[in-house]
C-alpha positions as CSV (number, residue, x, y, z in Angstrom):
1,M,-68.6,-63.1,-83.4
2,G,-67.4,-65.7,-80.9
3,A,-68.0,-68.4,-83.5
4,F,-64.7,-67.9,-85.4
5,H,-62.1,-70.3,-84.2
6,A,-58.7,-71.6,-85.3
7,Y,-60.2,-74.5,-87.3
8,D,-63.7,-73.4,-88.3
9,I,-66.8,-71.3,-87.6
10,R,-68.7,-72.9,-84.8
11,G,-70.9,-72.0,-81.9
12,I,-74.5,-72.0,-80.4
13,Y,-76.7,-70.9,-83.3
14,N,-78.5,-67.6,-82.7
15,V,-76.1,-66.9,-79.8
16,D,-72.6,-67.0,-81.2
17,F,-73.6,-66.5,-84.8
18,D,-76.8,-66.2,-86.9
19,K,-78.2,-66.2,-90.4
20,D,-76.7,-62.8,-91.2
21,V,-73.2,-64.1,-90.4
22,A,-73.9,-67.1,-92.6
23,Y,-75.0,-64.8,-95.4
24,K,-71.9,-62.7,-95.1
25,V,-69.6,-65.7,-95.0
26,G,-71.2,-66.9,-98.2
27,Y,-70.9,-63.5,-99.8
28,F,-67.2,-62.9,-99.0
29,L,-66.0,-66.5,-99.6
30,P,-65.8,-66.4,-103.5
31,E,-63.6,-63.3,-103.3
32,L,-61.4,-64.7,-100.5
33,L,-60.8,-68.0,-102.4
34,K,-61.0,-66.6,-106.0
35,A,-63.8,-69.1,-106.7
36,D,-66.6,-68.7,-109.2
37,K,-68.3,-71.9,-107.9
38,V,-68.7,-73.2,-104.3
39,L,-69.6,-76.8,-103.2
40,V,-72.0,-76.8,-100.3
41,G,-73.1,-79.6,-98.0
42,R,-74.8,-79.8,-94.6
43,D,-75.3,-82.2,-91.7
44,C,-78.7,-83.0,-90.2
45,R,-78.8,-80.4,-87.4
46,L,-82.1,-78.7,-87.1
47,S,-80.7,-75.2,-87.7
48,G,-78.8,-76.4,-90.8
49,Q,-81.6,-75.6,-93.3
50,E,-81.6,-71.9,-92.4
51,I,-77.9,-71.6,-92.4
52,H,-77.8,-73.4,-95.7
53,D,-80.3,-71.0,-97.3
54,Y,-78.6,-67.8,-96.1
55,L,-75.1,-69.1,-96.9
56,I,-76.1,-69.9,-100.5
57,K,-77.9,-66.6,-100.8
58,G,-74.7,-64.9,-99.9
59,I,-72.7,-66.9,-102.4
60,T,-75.1,-66.3,-105.3
61,D,-75.6,-62.6,-104.4
62,A,-71.8,-62.3,-104.8
63,G,-72.1,-63.6,-108.3
64,A,-70.8,-67.1,-107.7
65,D,-72.5,-70.4,-108.5
66,V,-73.3,-73.2,-106.0
67,D,-73.3,-76.9,-106.4
68,D,-75.5,-78.1,-103.6
69,I,-75.0,-81.8,-102.4
70,G,-77.6,-81.5,-99.6
71,Y,-77.2,-83.9,-96.7
72,S,-73.5,-84.7,-96.4
73,S,-70.8,-85.9,-94.1
74,T,-67.8,-83.6,-93.9
75,P,-65.5,-86.1,-95.6
76,L,-67.9,-86.2,-98.5
77,V,-67.4,-82.4,-99.0
78,Y,-63.6,-82.9,-98.8
79,F,-63.9,-85.7,-101.4
80,G,-66.0,-83.5,-103.7
81,T,-63.7,-80.5,-103.3
82,A,-60.5,-82.4,-104.2
83,N,-61.8,-85.0,-106.6
84,Y,-63.7,-82.5,-108.9
85,G,-61.4,-79.6,-108.5
86,Y,-63.5,-77.0,-106.6
87,K,-61.7,-73.9,-105.4
88,A,-64.0,-73.5,-102.4
89,S,-66.4,-75.6,-100.3
90,V,-68.4,-75.3,-97.1
91,Q,-69.8,-78.1,-94.9
92,I,-72.5,-76.8,-92.5
93,T,-71.8,-78.7,-89.3
94,A,-70.9,-78.5,-85.7
95,S,-69.2,-81.9,-85.8
96,H,-69.4,-83.5,-82.4
97,N,-71.0,-80.6,-80.5
98,P,-74.4,-80.8,-78.9
99,R,-77.5,-80.2,-81.0
100,E,-77.9,-76.4,-80.2
101,Y,-74.5,-75.8,-82.0
102,N,-73.9,-75.4,-85.6
103,G,-71.1,-74.0,-87.8
104,M,-69.2,-74.1,-91.1
105,K,-66.0,-75.9,-92.2
106,V,-64.5,-74.1,-95.1
107,S,-62.0,-75.7,-97.6
108,R,-60.1,-74.4,-100.5
109,E,-58.6,-76.1,-103.5
110,N,-57.4,-79.7,-102.9
111,A,-59.6,-79.8,-99.8
112,L,-57.0,-77.8,-97.8
113,P,-58.6,-76.4,-94.7
114,V,-59.3,-72.7,-94.3
115,G,-58.7,-71.7,-90.7
116,L,-58.5,-68.4,-88.8
117,D,-54.9,-67.8,-90.0
118,T,-55.6,-68.8,-93.6
119,G,-58.7,-66.9,-94.5
120,L,-61.4,-67.1,-91.8
121,G,-59.8,-64.2,-90.0
122,Q,-60.1,-62.0,-93.1
123,I,-63.8,-62.8,-93.4
124,K,-64.3,-62.0,-89.7
125,Q,-62.5,-58.7,-90.2
126,W,-64.7,-57.8,-93.2
127,I,-67.8,-58.6,-91.2
128,D,-66.6,-56.7,-88.1
129,E,-65.8,-53.6,-90.3
130,G,-69.3,-53.7,-91.7
131,R,-68.0,-54.1,-95.3
132,P,-71.0,-53.7,-97.6
133,T,-72.5,-56.7,-99.5
134,P,-74.0,-55.2,-102.7
135,A,-75.6,-57.8,-105.1
136,A,-73.5,-58.6,-108.1
137,A,-74.8,-57.7,-111.6
138,R,-75.1,-61.4,-112.3
139,K,-76.7,-63.5,-109.6
140,G,-75.2,-67.0,-109.2
141,T,-77.1,-70.1,-109.9
142,V,-77.7,-73.1,-107.7
143,K,-77.5,-76.7,-108.9
144,E,-78.4,-79.8,-106.8
145,I,-75.9,-82.6,-107.5
146,D,-75.3,-86.1,-106.0
147,I,-71.7,-87.2,-105.5
148,K,-72.5,-89.9,-102.9
149,P,-72.2,-92.8,-105.4
150,D,-68.7,-91.7,-106.5
151,Y,-67.6,-91.5,-102.8
152,I,-69.0,-94.9,-102.0
153,E,-67.2,-96.4,-104.9
154,F,-64.0,-94.7,-103.8
155,L,-64.4,-96.1,-100.3
156,K,-65.1,-99.6,-101.5
157,K,-61.7,-99.8,-103.2
158,F,-60.2,-100.1,-99.8
159,K,-62.5,-102.7,-98.4
160,G,-61.2,-106.1,-97.3
161,D,-62.9,-109.4,-96.6
162,Y,-64.8,-109.0,-93.4
163,S,-66.7,-112.3,-93.6
164,N,-65.0,-113.6,-90.5
165,L,-66.0,-110.6,-88.4
166,K,-68.9,-109.7,-86.2
167,I,-69.1,-105.9,-86.2
168,A,-71.1,-103.5,-83.9
169,F,-71.7,-99.9,-85.2
170,D,-73.0,-96.8,-83.5
171,L,-73.9,-94.2,-86.1
172,S,-74.7,-91.5,-83.5
173,N,-77.8,-90.4,-85.5
174,G,-75.4,-88.6,-87.6
175,M,-74.0,-88.4,-91.2
176,S,-72.3,-91.8,-91.3
177,S,-75.9,-93.2,-91.7
178,L,-75.7,-91.9,-95.3
179,F,-73.0,-94.5,-96.1
180,A,-72.4,-97.2,-93.5
181,K,-75.1,-99.7,-94.5
182,E,-74.2,-99.3,-98.2
183,V,-70.5,-99.7,-97.6
184,Y,-70.9,-102.6,-95.2
185,K,-73.8,-104.3,-97.0
186,G,-73.8,-108.0,-96.4
187,E,-71.5,-107.9,-93.4
188,N,-72.4,-109.5,-90.1
189,A,-73.1,-106.2,-88.4
190,E,-75.5,-104.7,-85.9
191,Y,-76.3,-101.0,-85.8
192,L,-77.2,-98.5,-83.1
193,F,-78.8,-95.1,-83.7
194,D,-78.7,-95.5,-87.5
195,E,-81.3,-92.9,-88.5
196,M,-80.3,-89.3,-89.2
197,D,-81.8,-87.1,-86.4
198,G,-80.4,-83.6,-85.8
199,S,-81.8,-83.6,-82.3
200,F,-79.4,-86.4,-81.4
201,P,-82.0,-88.2,-79.1
202,N,-79.8,-91.0,-78.0
203,H,-76.5,-89.4,-77.1
204,E,-74.5,-86.4,-78.1
205,P,-72.5,-87.2,-81.2
206,N,-69.1,-87.1,-79.4
207,P,-67.4,-90.4,-79.0
208,L,-64.7,-88.9,-76.7
209,V,-67.2,-88.7,-73.9
210,P,-67.4,-92.1,-72.2
211,K,-71.1,-92.1,-71.6
212,N,-71.7,-91.7,-75.3
213,V,-69.8,-94.9,-76.0
214,Q,-71.5,-96.9,-73.3
215,P,-74.4,-98.2,-75.5
216,L,-71.8,-99.5,-78.1
217,R,-69.7,-101.1,-75.4
218,E,-72.8,-102.9,-74.1
219,L,-73.7,-104.1,-77.6
220,V,-70.2,-105.4,-78.2
221,A,-70.3,-107.3,-74.9
222,K,-73.8,-108.7,-75.5
223,S,-73.2,-109.7,-79.2
224,G,-69.7,-111.0,-78.9
225,A,-68.5,-108.6,-81.6
226,D,-64.9,-108.5,-82.7
227,I,-64.9,-104.7,-82.8
228,G,-67.2,-101.7,-82.2
229,V,-67.2,-98.7,-84.4
230,I,-68.6,-95.3,-83.5
231,Y,-68.6,-92.1,-85.6
232,D,-69.1,-88.5,-84.6
233,G,-71.9,-86.3,-85.9
234,D,-70.4,-85.3,-89.2
235,A,-68.4,-88.6,-89.7
236,D,-65.0,-87.1,-90.0
237,R,-64.0,-88.8,-86.7
238,V,-64.2,-92.5,-85.7
239,M,-63.4,-94.4,-82.6
240,F,-63.3,-98.0,-81.7
241,V,-64.2,-100.5,-78.9
242,D,-62.2,-103.7,-78.7
243,D,-63.5,-107.3,-78.4
244,K,-63.4,-106.9,-74.6
245,A,-65.8,-104.0,-74.9
246,R,-63.0,-101.5,-73.9
247,F,-62.7,-98.1,-75.5
248,V,-59.5,-97.9,-77.6
249,A,-57.3,-94.8,-77.2
250,P,-57.5,-93.2,-80.7
251,D,-53.8,-92.4,-80.9
252,L,-52.9,-96.1,-80.6
253,I,-54.8,-96.7,-83.9
254,I,-52.2,-94.6,-85.6
255,A,-49.7,-97.3,-84.7
256,L,-52.0,-100.1,-85.6
257,M,-52.4,-98.8,-89.1
258,A,-48.9,-100.0,-89.9
259,Y,-50.4,-103.5,-90.2
260,Y,-52.2,-102.3,-93.3
261,F,-49.9,-99.8,-94.8
262,C,-46.6,-101.6,-94.1
263,D,-47.4,-105.3,-93.6
264,E,-50.1,-105.5,-96.3
265,R,-49.2,-102.8,-98.8
266,G,-45.5,-103.0,-98.3
267,A,-44.7,-99.4,-97.5
268,K,-41.1,-99.0,-96.4
269,N,-40.0,-96.3,-93.9
270,P,-43.2,-94.4,-94.2
271,R,-43.7,-90.8,-93.1
272,V,-46.4,-90.7,-90.4
273,L,-48.0,-87.8,-88.7
274,Q,-49.0,-87.7,-85.0
275,E,-50.1,-84.7,-82.9
276,I,-48.4,-83.3,-79.8
277,R,-50.6,-85.3,-77.4
278,S,-49.9,-88.7,-78.8
279,S,-48.6,-91.5,-76.6
280,K,-44.9,-92.3,-76.8
281,A,-45.9,-95.8,-77.6
282,V,-47.0,-94.8,-81.1
283,G,-43.6,-93.6,-82.2
284,E,-41.9,-96.5,-80.4
285,F,-44.0,-99.1,-82.1
286,L,-43.7,-97.5,-85.6
287,A,-39.9,-97.2,-85.1
288,G,-39.9,-101.0,-85.8
289,Y,-41.2,-100.2,-89.3
290,G,-38.5,-97.5,-89.9
291,A,-41.3,-94.9,-89.8
292,Q,-40.3,-91.2,-90.0
293,M,-42.5,-89.8,-87.2
294,H,-43.5,-86.2,-87.5
295,T,-45.2,-84.5,-84.5
296,W,-47.4,-81.4,-85.1
297,R,-50.2,-79.3,-83.8
298,V,-53.7,-80.4,-82.9
299,G,-56.5,-79.8,-85.4
300,R,-57.3,-80.4,-89.1
301,A,-56.3,-76.8,-90.0
302,F,-52.8,-77.8,-89.1
303,A,-52.7,-81.6,-89.6
304,A,-54.0,-81.8,-93.2
305,P,-51.5,-79.3,-94.6
306,K,-48.6,-80.8,-92.6
307,L,-49.3,-84.3,-93.9
308,R,-49.3,-82.9,-97.5
309,E,-46.1,-81.0,-96.7
310,I,-44.2,-84.1,-95.5
311,D,-45.9,-86.3,-98.1
312,G,-47.0,-88.5,-95.3
313,L,-48.8,-91.8,-95.9
314,W,-51.1,-91.5,-92.9
315,G,-51.5,-89.7,-89.6
316,G,-54.0,-89.2,-86.8
317,E,-55.1,-87.3,-83.7
318,L,-56.2,-88.2,-80.2
319,A,-59.6,-86.8,-81.1
320,G,-60.2,-89.6,-83.6
321,H,-59.3,-87.9,-86.9
322,Y,-57.2,-90.0,-89.3
323,Y,-55.6,-88.5,-92.4
324,F,-54.6,-90.3,-95.5
325,K,-52.5,-89.5,-98.6
326,D,-55.0,-91.7,-100.4
327,F,-57.8,-89.3,-99.4
328,F,-56.2,-86.1,-100.6
329,Y,-54.3,-85.8,-97.3
330,S,-57.6,-85.3,-95.6
331,D,-59.5,-87.1,-92.9
332,S,-62.4,-89.6,-93.3
333,G,-63.9,-91.6,-90.4
334,M,-65.4,-94.0,-92.9
335,L,-62.1,-94.7,-94.7
336,A,-60.4,-95.1,-91.3
337,S,-62.9,-97.7,-90.2
338,I,-62.7,-99.6,-93.4
339,I,-58.9,-99.9,-92.9
340,V,-59.1,-100.8,-89.2
341,L,-61.7,-103.5,-89.9
342,R,-59.4,-104.8,-92.6
343,I,-56.7,-105.1,-90.0
344,V,-58.9,-106.8,-87.4
345,S,-60.1,-109.3,-90.0
346,A,-56.4,-110.2,-90.9
347,L,-55.6,-110.5,-87.2
348,K,-58.5,-112.8,-86.5
349,K,-57.3,-115.1,-89.4
350,Q,-54.0,-115.4,-87.5
351,G,-55.8,-116.2,-84.2
352,R,-55.2,-112.7,-82.8
353,T,-57.6,-110.1,-81.4
354,L,-57.8,-106.3,-81.4
355,S,-57.7,-106.3,-77.6
356,G,-54.5,-108.3,-77.6
357,E,-52.8,-105.9,-80.0
358,I,-54.0,-102.9,-78.0
359,D,-52.6,-104.5,-74.8
360,K,-49.2,-104.8,-76.5
361,L,-49.3,-101.2,-77.5
362,T,-50.4,-99.9,-74.1
363,R,-47.0,-99.4,-72.5
364,Y,-47.7,-96.4,-70.3
365,R,-50.2,-95.1,-67.8
366,N,-52.1,-92.2,-69.4
367,S,-54.0,-89.4,-67.7
368,G,-56.4,-88.7,-70.5
369,E,-56.9,-85.0,-71.3
370,I,-57.6,-83.0,-68.1
371,N,-59.3,-79.6,-68.5
372,F,-58.7,-76.6,-66.2
373,R,-60.8,-73.5,-66.4
374,V,-58.4,-70.6,-65.9
375,E,-58.2,-67.0,-67.0
376,D,-54.4,-66.6,-67.4
377,K,-53.8,-69.6,-69.7
378,K,-50.4,-68.5,-70.8
379,G,-49.2,-67.7,-67.3
380,A,-50.4,-71.0,-66.0
381,M,-48.7,-72.9,-68.9
382,D,-45.4,-71.1,-68.3
383,A,-45.6,-71.8,-64.5
384,V,-46.0,-75.5,-65.2
385,R,-43.2,-75.6,-67.6
386,D,-40.8,-73.6,-65.3
387,H,-41.7,-75.8,-62.4
388,F,-40.6,-79.0,-64.1
389,F,-37.6,-77.4,-65.9
390,A,-36.4,-76.3,-62.4
391,A,-36.4,-80.0,-61.4
392,G,-34.4,-81.1,-64.4
393,K,-33.9,-80.5,-68.1
394,P,-36.2,-82.6,-70.3
395,D,-34.9,-85.1,-72.9
396,A,-37.1,-83.4,-75.5
397,F,-39.1,-80.2,-75.6
398,M,-41.7,-78.9,-78.1
399,D,-43.4,-75.5,-77.9
400,F,-45.5,-75.2,-81.1
401,D,-48.9,-76.1,-79.5
402,G,-48.5,-75.3,-75.9
403,Y,-45.6,-77.2,-74.4
404,R,-44.6,-80.9,-74.5
405,A,-41.7,-81.9,-72.3
406,E,-40.4,-85.5,-72.2
407,Y,-38.5,-87.1,-69.3
408,P,-37.1,-90.6,-68.9
409,D,-40.2,-92.0,-67.1
410,W,-42.9,-89.5,-68.0
411,W,-44.0,-86.7,-70.3
412,F,-46.6,-83.9,-70.4
413,N,-48.4,-81.6,-72.8
414,I,-50.2,-78.5,-71.7
415,R,-52.0,-76.3,-74.2
416,P,-54.8,-73.8,-74.5
417,S,-58.0,-75.0,-76.2
418,N,-58.7,-73.3,-79.5
419,T,-62.4,-73.9,-79.2
420,E,-63.3,-73.9,-75.5
421,P,-62.3,-71.8,-72.4
422,Y,-59.9,-74.4,-71.1
423,L,-56.3,-75.1,-70.5
424,R,-55.8,-78.8,-71.4
425,F,-53.2,-81.0,-69.7
426,I,-52.2,-84.6,-70.5
427,C,-49.4,-86.7,-69.3
428,E,-48.2,-90.3,-69.5
429,A,-45.9,-92.2,-67.2
430,T,-44.3,-95.6,-66.7
431,T,-46.2,-96.2,-63.4
432,D,-49.4,-95.0,-61.7
433,E,-47.4,-93.5,-58.8
434,V,-45.4,-91.2,-61.1
435,L,-48.5,-90.3,-63.1
436,N,-50.6,-89.4,-60.1
437,A,-47.8,-87.4,-58.5
438,K,-47.3,-85.3,-61.7
439,I,-51.1,-84.6,-62.0
440,A,-51.2,-83.5,-58.4
441,E,-48.2,-81.1,-58.9
442,V,-49.8,-79.5,-62.0
443,Q,-53.2,-79.2,-60.3
444,K,-51.7,-77.5,-57.3
445,I,-49.9,-74.9,-59.4
446,I,-52.9,-74.0,-61.5
447,E,-55.3,-73.9,-58.6
448,T,-53.2,-72.1,-56.0
449,Q,-51.2,-69.7,-58.2
450,F,-53.9,-68.9,-60.8
451,G,-57.3,-69.7,-59.2
452,G,-58.0,-72.4,-61.8
453,V,-60.6,-75.0,-61.4
454,R,-60.5,-78.5,-62.8
455,A,-63.4,-78.9,-65.1
């Protein structure tokens, strides 16, 4: 049962979970969420059909009905859940993971995520205990429905005038291919890997891995595009390449969105959510807009409820998730790209470029996330914290998702992965010298004291 994680159910299919687990998740879900109808969608992974069939059999055997939307992006399921008032939904997906993976993202009413601490743990316990799954007296029904047109119309409400832009897209053979060409019909755009293919023949659907973004960077350079846009497999994440064919750090886009929400829409002193790994440059830039910055844990299971709790206008993560009050406090890669393209179009009309804005935002040297494979994650985290505390008390300290300590000329975050066997470290500094020195100190602690290996 290694597929149950903090945010979702995910793993190598027929290794970490199988069709029987899918059936039981379906069976127990209506009881868990007090739902008599469940919305179900799936991405294009090759194992998705079998999971889909057994999940739905479990739901209907429990006596609940299913509205089946078939091939779907994850944000389409969020849209359907919140817009039509479902109490439960499941998107069958492994998001950005390689093709042998699959999983399930579960949501409750208002598209709020169901994580390990908010329901998935209970389902796991019932499965582990061998709780029986007798068929209900009334078997549920299955109805195929199409909510894509409503979602597309919703997205188009946020579109700007992109007639001055040349745009390059990489759809990663994933679920953004359901919508991109309809949403961006008539635009001056070129597309890579725009056919759904669950074997992901061109690259893994993970835009955080540099080699996966390389074809888009080459297309931007060759075509002279103003921006490149790349979605992950289930289209809940999006990342960007600037007009100089450089990958844009996703957290900096959080800051850039003020051009739309504040400059264009006139939001005053907005509440904005960032996660614990975000660059200091984000908060510093948004301070100029009077933004109330809130820093919270990594992952949708934490970010979406927190944005709702603070009634935030928008927020984002280093992994390329962007959350919007306008989208039921949930994340949509397609909506995020619509907004960013609107910003880049407005910049171009002023003689400005995306690369120029990103250069202004890039105030620090950043390590990127460094992974260490280590058994004693907690011990290694504490040792790193204590090492730097001994050298001086930080200006600020956070301990709700690993540790983040901020010093005058640098900061670090060290946290255990919720989905992989890694301890993750990221730091940022005013100079390369300080940055490299701090990375070396941390690596020495983890390797010499805990036998860790840099992945």
